Phi, psi and omega in degrees: 000320180296327177299318181294311182298319181295331184271351185278152178232153182272140177229118177271138182234152178257158176301132180090351182287138174275116179282313173223155180236135178305134179095340179285160172288145180278131179243327183221156170255140186235140171244131184281127173268312176202162179109166179243146187216140176258148179252120180244136176235129180261127179226126183055037176082358181248124179267140176220150179280122183251359180169181179205164175243139181233090175063017174196163179116180179210159180201167177095002186283328187296317180297327180283324181292320191246009180052045179243161177297160177304135183271350183205165173255133177247121182241132178286130177255006175201163172300144182200184179218141180233156169249124184252154176227124185289162186305312185297313181293319179303311183293324181293318186266306188288312183297325177299316179293323180294330178299321178293319181293323178300319180298325182286318193246352186302311183294325179295312180297319181293340181276352184280119184303321186288349177260005182297335181285350178275148172291161180303317181297326179289323177294325177295325177295324176299315178302319184294330187259350181285151174239159181256134177228138180245134181236143179273166182306128178083352182289138179281131180263312172224156182238134178303133179096343179286157173288144184274131177232353183210160177239142188234141172239130181282121176269319177207154181091192183223141182240132178263128178256124180233156179221139176251123178291140181303124175082002181244142180220012186264359185292310173224182180302321181265008177079009184246149177238141179286129181246343181192164170228141180243134178236190186311129177089349178266161185231161177206167180090359183280334188301313181295329180286324180287320184266351183058039178236166177299164179306130181272348182208169176252158178226133179230148178284138171252107190073196178281130183235136175243124182239150168263127185244141177232129182287164188299324181293316178294322178303313182291324181287319192257334188256019177308313180297342181267355187300320183296322177297316182293323178294324178295330179294337179301323178300318178296317178299318180298317180297321177297318182293318179298319180294322184275317189244349183081008180203157176249017188293343179290337179258309185249116179280148180299144176263152183289000000 
């Protein structure tokens, strides 16, 4: 870690400045110190905003890891500051560490059914961007109503998913009812990312739980091909809600 910090340089940015542009060669990896940034992806000549960073996060690693053009444009929406790491140093330090991580998680990621639609190279990119988080018994992992910032895959242990119906508190002492449990190889936290709504449920660790976590920006960049599978799961969630609460309004809000 000290090698990385010593090699980084500060870059100040102005509002409206393009930090990186889609299609360009990658030169640096960036960690956000402060500021807000939009992520734009151009498809068939049309650019659209697919996400944003708010005073935290990092970007630019994929082009350096795989020697490919930039996959997105990052534009500053406020004055800000970044810490950069040049391509040569990044590859020497970071890619070496990722090789170790690939050995640890490659077979596990390849065994996950919902990632079968990804190419092998895409699954390796998933391995490269995931982080590991450990939770103690009873610890809250996500909270119903919170904004979504991550997607989780259970590596070990068991996670309890609970939901509190809006305005109701008589189901249990805390007003929540258990709707599912997730164990090794199963995932949660995707619903809010797919629907762009606050968390529809809470998740707590049962015993010690180890999860692989992916932030929302990486989720949007890498798991596009898996979106249809995840959207189909919404139907299952709706059926559970109707059975438990008599309504699915906690997931799908009425349209005008």
